[in-house]
C-alpha positions in Angstrom: 0.2 6.9 19.6 -1.7 10.3 19.6 -0.3 12.8 22.0 -3.8 14.0 24.3 -4.1 17.7 25.3 -4.4 18.1 28.8 -5.9 20.9 31.1 -5.5 21.2 34.8 -8.2 22.5 37.0 -6.6 23.8 40.3 -3.0 24.9 40.9 -2.7 23.6 44.4 -1.0 20.2 45.5 -2.9 17.9 43.5 -3.0 20.1 40.3 0.9 20.1 40.5 0.8 16.2 40.7 -1.2 16.0 37.8 0.8 19.0 35.9 4.1 17.4 36.5 3.0 14.0 35.6 1.5 15.8 32.6 4.6 16.9 31.5 7.1 14.1 32.6 4.8 11.4 30.3 5.4 11.7 26.5 1.7 10.9 26.0 0.4 14.3 27.0 0.7 18.0 26.5 -0.1 20.1 29.5 -1.8 23.2 27.5 -3.3 25.3 30.5 -3.8 25.3 33.7 -6.7 27.1 36.1 -7.3 28.6 39.2 -9.5 31.1 40.7 -6.7 32.3 43.1 -4.8 35.2 42.2 -2.2 34.5 44.4 -2.2 30.9 42.6 -1.6 32.1 39.4 1.0 34.4 40.3 2.8 31.3 41.8 2.1 29.4 38.6 3.4 31.8 36.4 7.0 31.6 38.1 7.1 27.7 37.7 9.5 27.1 34.6 8.3 23.8 33.8 4.8 25.2 33.1 5.9 28.1 30.5 4.2 26.3 27.9 0.9 26.1 29.1 -2.1 29.0 29.1 -3.1 30.5 32.5 -6.7 31.0 33.4 -8.6 32.7 36.0 -11.2 30.0 36.1 -12.5 26.6 34.4 -15.2 28.3 32.5 -12.8 30.8 30.5 -10.1 27.8 30.0 -13.0 25.4 28.9 -14.0 28.1 26.5 -10.8 29.2 24.9 -9.3 25.4 25.1 -9.7 22.1 23.2 -8.5 19.7 25.5 -8.7 15.6 25.4 -8.3 14.9 29.3 -9.2 17.3 32.0 -7.8 17.1 35.8 -10.0 18.1 38.4 -8.0 19.2 41.2 -10.0 21.2 43.3 -11.4 21.5 46.6 -13.8 18.4 46.8 -17.0 20.1 46.9 -16.6 21.6 43.6 -15.4 18.6 41.9 -18.8 17.7 40.6 -19.5 21.0 38.7 -16.7 21.1 37.1 -16.3 17.3 36.2 -20.0 17.5 34.7 -18.9 20.8 32.3 -15.5 18.9 31.5 -18.1 15.7 30.2 -20.1 18.4 27.7 -16.7 19.6 26.6 -16.8 16.8 25.5 -13.4 15.5 26.8 -12.2 12.0 25.9 -11.2 11.1 29.8 -10.9 12.8 33.5 -8.9 12.1 36.1 -10.8 13.5 39.5 -8.9 14.0 42.5 -9.8 11.9 46.0 -12.0 12.2 47.8 -14.1 12.2 44.5 -16.3 14.8 46.1 -18.0 16.4 49.1 -20.7 14.1 49.4 -21.7 10.5 48.5 -24.2 11.4 46.5 -22.0 13.7 44.2 -19.5 11.5 43.9 -22.1 9.0 43.0 -23.6 11.5 40.1 -19.8 11.9 39.0 -19.3 8.2 38.4 -22.9 7.6 37.1 -22.5 10.2 34.9 -19.3 9.1 33.1 -20.3 5.3 33.0 -23.5 6.9 31.1 -21.2 8.0 28.3 -18.7 5.0 28.6 -16.1 7.9 29.9 -12.8 6.7 31.4 -12.2 8.1 34.5 -9.4 7.7 36.9 -9.3 8.7 40.9 -5.5 8.9 41.6 -5.0 6.8 44.6 -1.3 6.1 45.1 -1.6 2.8 46.9 -3.5 1.5 43.7 -0.5 2.7 41.8 2.9 1.9 43.8 4.6 -1.2 43.2 4.9 -2.1 47.0 1.0 -2.1 48.1 0.2 -3.6 44.6 2.7 -6.7 45.7 0.8 -6.6 49.0 -2.7 -7.1 46.8 -0.8 -9.9 44.7 0.4 -11.5 48.3 -3.0 -11.5 49.7 -4.9 -12.6 46.6 -2.5 -15.5 46.2 -3.3 -17.0 49.5 0.1 -16.1 51.4 -1.8 -15.9 54.8 -4.6 -17.7 54.0 -8.1 -15.9 54.1 -8.2 -12.4 55.1 -9.8 -11.7 58.6 -9.0 -8.3 60.0 -7.0 -5.4 58.7 -5.9 -3.2 61.5 -4.7 0.5 60.3 -2.9 3.1 62.5 -2.6 6.4 60.9 -1.0 9.8 62.7 -0.9 13.1 62.1 -3.8 12.8 59.5 -7.6 12.3 59.9 -10.3 10.1 58.2 -11.6 12.5 55.3 -8.2 13.8 54.2 -5.8 10.4 54.3 -8.3 8.2 55.6 -9.9 8.0 52.1 -6.4 6.3 50.9 -6.4 3.5 53.6 -10.1 3.2 53.2 -10.0 2.6 49.5 -6.9 -0.2 49.9 -8.8 -1.6 52.5 -11.7 -1.8 50.0 -9.5 -3.6 47.6 -8.1 -5.9 50.0 -11.5 -7.1 51.1 -12.1 -7.7 47.2 -15.9 -9.2 47.1 -16.6 -9.1 50.7 -18.5 -5.8 50.7 -18.7 -3.5 54.0 -22.5 -3.3 55.0 -21.9 -1.6 58.7 -19.9 1.2 60.3 -19.3 2.4 63.7 -17.1 5.2 64.7 -16.4 7.2 67.8 -14.4 10.6 67.6 -12.3 12.8 70.1 -12.7 16.5 68.8 -11.0 18.1 71.9 -8.7 19.9 69.9 -10.9 21.5 67.6 -8.5 20.4 64.7 -9.3 21.5 61.1 -7.4 20.5 58.4 -7.7 21.2 54.5 -11.0 23.3 55.2 -12.7 20.6 56.9 -13.2 20.4 60.6 -11.8 17.0 61.7 -11.6 14.4 64.7 -8.3 14.8 67.2 -8.4 11.0 67.1 -10.9 8.3 66.0 -11.5 4.7 65.9 -13.4 3.9 62.8 -14.6 -0.2 62.8 -16.0 -1.3 59.3 -17.7 -4.7 58.9 -18.1 -6.6 55.8 -20.8 -9.3 54.9 -18.3 -11.9 55.3 -16.7 -11.0 58.6 -13.9 -9.1 57.5 -13.1 -6.2 59.5 -11.2 -3.0 59.1 -10.0 -1.3 62.7 -8.8 2.3 61.8 -6.9 4.8 64.2 -6.7 8.1 63.1 -6.0 10.9 64.6 -3.6 14.3 65.5 -1.0 12.2 67.7 -1.4 8.4 67.3 2.0 6.1 68.3 2.9 4.3 65.6 4.8 1.1 66.3 7.1 1.3 63.4 8.8 4.9 62.3 8.7 5.9 58.7 5.5 5.0 57.8 2.4 7.4 57.3 -0.1 4.3 57.9 1.0 1.1 59.4 -1.0 -1.9 58.3 -1.2 -5.2 59.6 -3.4 -7.3 57.4 -4.3 -10.6 59.1 -5.2 -14.0 57.6 -6.1 -17.0 59.1 -2.8 -18.6 58.2 -0.9 -15.5 58.8 -0.4 -11.8 58.6 1.6 -9.1 56.3 2.9 -5.5 57.8 3.1 -2.7 55.4 3.8 0.8 56.2 1.8 3.1 53.3 4.1 4.6 51.0 7.3 2.3 51.9 9.2 0.0 49.6 9.2 -2.8 51.7 6.8 -5.0 53.4 7.0 -8.1 55.6 5.2 -11.5 55.4 4.9 -13.9 58.8 3.2 -17.1 58.0 3.4 -20.6 60.1 5.7 -23.2 58.7 7.5 -20.8 56.5 10.6 -18.2 57.5 9.5 -14.7 58.0 10.0 -12.8 54.7 11.0 -8.7 54.5 10.8 -7.8 50.9 12.1 -5.1 49.4 10.6 -3.4 46.2 12.6 -1.3 44.1 11.5 2.0 44.0 9.6 3.5 40.8 10.5 6.4 39.1 7.1 7.1 37.6 5.2 8.8 40.0 1.2 7.7 41.0 -0.4 10.7 39.2 1.7 9.6 35.8 0.8 5.7 36.4 -2.9 6.8 36.8 -2.8 9.0 33.7 -1.1 7.0 31.3 -3.8 4.0 32.4 -6.1 6.7 31.5 -4.2 7.3 27.9 -4.5 3.6 27.4 -8.0 3.6 28.0 -8.9 6.2 25.5 -6.6 4.9 23.1 -8.3 1.5 23.2 -11.6 3.1 23.8 -12.2 0.7 26.8 -13.1 1.8 30.4 -11.9 0.7 33.9 -14.2 1.8 36.6 -12.2 -0.1 39.8 -10.4 2.2 41.4 -13.1 5.0 40.8 -15.9 2.9 41.9 -13.7 1.6 45.1 -12.9 5.1 45.8 -16.8 6.0 45.7 -17.6 3.3 48.4 -14.5 4.3 50.5 -16.1 8.2 50.4 -19.2 6.5 51.6 -17.6 4.9 54.5 -16.0 8.0 55.7 -19.5 9.6 55.5 -21.3 6.7 57.4 -18.4 7.1 60.2 -18.7 11.2 60.7 -22.2 10.2 60.4 -22.3 7.5 63.1 -20.4 9.4 65.5 -22.9 12.1 65.1 -25.9 9.6 66.1 -24.0 7.5 68.1 -25.0 4.4 66.4 -23.9 2.1 64.0 -24.4 3.1 60.4 -25.7 0.5 57.7 -24.9 0.8 54.4 -25.6 1.7 52.0 -26.0 5.3 53.1 -29.3 6.1 50.7 -31.6 3.2 52.8 -29.8 4.2 56.5 -32.4 6.4 58.8 -31.5 7.6 62.0 -33.0 7.2 65.2 -33.8 10.3 67.3 -31.2 11.9 69.3 -29.3 9.2 71.4 -30.7 9.5 75.5 -28.8 6.2 76.6 -25.8 6.7 78.7 -23.6 3.4 78.6 -22.3 2.8 82.2 -24.7 4.8 84.0 -27.2 2.7 86.8 -30.7 1.4 84.7 -33.1 3.6 86.3 -35.7 0.6 85.2 -37.8 3.1 83.3 -37.6 4.7 79.7 -37.9 1.3 78.0 -34.5 -0.3 76.7 -34.2 -4.1 76.6 -32.7 -6.9 79.2 -29.3 -7.9 77.5 -29.2 -11.2 79.5 -32.7 -12.3 77.6 -31.5 -11.8 74.3 -32.9 -14.3 71.5 
């Protein structure tokens, strides 16, 4: 088994998750890390675990000086496209691109499209797709334990749609399977002017995603959202036509309730292997076998499209249909629900709908 030479672009939280995963795996050699921040480079130079890795002030100089089989792109999302495209030109044998895949859906589509055109393996480190408990929940659903999926409810506190919702919505897309999302409706409260990780975000939001076959997601995000279960970053109720599963993201247990069967509380032994390492070792398998697997990249890209549609829906006060590339918003909203109808300005009589 060949050891793959790996480099990391970005020395922040995501970059260090990748770096530590590479150092922990016998399948990789971490040879270099790049970051444009002098303070970050100084901090990285003090990391004893990184003593064997060369540090660079930018990805361009690192790519010029270092031969790499695997590139981990762990920077601010709007920079992912430029770096990922440069990595594909090295050429690298495989990529890890942090979530969100890019700053926009269009940029994410270009990244994934370029990887597919080259038959280049690419992984996106969504933790719920690598941890054992949420993978078991997926298996329970697909085995028919609660019947056909109908609704997924999610409550998430202390976070927002773009920075954490990308995890929750990607997992919903995995749950819904072939029933693809077709419409997104979102309302945001912005009264506290909250910003997080360099982005303006909602104080609180409700997002409704409707799939073609009728499956729905109701996602409640915000700075202070009361959760029905302590300890969960996001509490999920996955409702089927014969029962439901309750699961708290990142926890190692879940509950299954189905009529005619005893309620089951399932404990899943925690894995000692990090999610990033699992994704990277899956990437190593793909490189070794010269195969590709775009399932997580595709669902991550769809999750990004849903989030972009949600923010657009709030902006234009309308349901947004997918794909976004074919959606055209009407003019500025001039209709105030709850106000008396003047009889002027058009409109339609809701009692006379066909």
